[in-house]
N, C-alpha and C positions, 0 to 999 in steps of 0.2 A: 381367684376368680370372684369368689364369694364376697370378697370384701369390695369389689368392683360394682358388684350387683345391688349390696348393701347402702354404697355410698349414692348410686343411681336412685334407688327407692327411696331414700331418705331426702334426697334433692328434689324429687317428684312432689313427696308429700310437702315439704315445706314451699315450694314453688306455688304449689294449689291453695295454700291457706287463704281464706277469704275472713277479713274481720266481721264479727257480727253484726248484720244490720240493726241500726237502732229500733226500727219499728217491729222487728222479731224479739229484740230485747224488751221493749215495751209489752208487746204482745203477751209474752212469757210471765211478766209480772202481774198480768191480770189474771191468770189462773190462781186465785187464791183460795179454793176450796178442794183443790186435786194437785197430785204432784205432776209435775211437766218437766221434761228435757228435751232441748233441741240437740238433734244428732245430724250429722252430715251423711255422706253416702256411702261412708265405709264404717260407721259405727261411733265415731269420734264424739264424744259428748262435748257440744258448744256452749251450752248453758244451760242451767236448771235454777228452778224457783225454790223456794224456803222448804216446802212441802217435801219436795223431791229429795232434797240435802237431808231432811229429817229421815226420810224412808231409806235413804242409802249412807246412812250415819256410820253403819257396821262395816261398810267395805273400806279396803284399803285401797282397792284399784278403783277409780273412777273416771279415768279418762276416755274409755272405749267400752261400749255395751258389751261386745262380745270376750272381751278380757274379763269383764265384769263377772259376766255367766259363766265363763267356763275357768277362769283362774282363781278367782278369788273364794276364800273359805267361808265367807258370810252368804256367798249364793248357794253355796252345798248346803249350809246349816237350812237357809230358808227355804230351799226346795224340799229339804228332807221333811220339814214341819209341816209343807203345805200338801203334801200327798192325798190325792183323793183314791179310795180304795174303787177300784174299778170291778163290776159284775163279772168280768171273765178270769 
């Protein structure tokens, strides 16, 4: 049963794939002073600019924002170093 569900899920993902629009790719290239990524409705990274590539260079998982945040060790290290002390 699980194999059938997995197969259908993968088919839905593949059949819903839309190539990156050229206009969006060009727009992304114009962000030269800030990291920028384009993601789809489920968090898949569709494209990124050079600064975003540098920002996420330590990440081994770079295909999905949720996977990056929750599964990649680089995210845990980055979050640990950026914690802000709260007054409570």
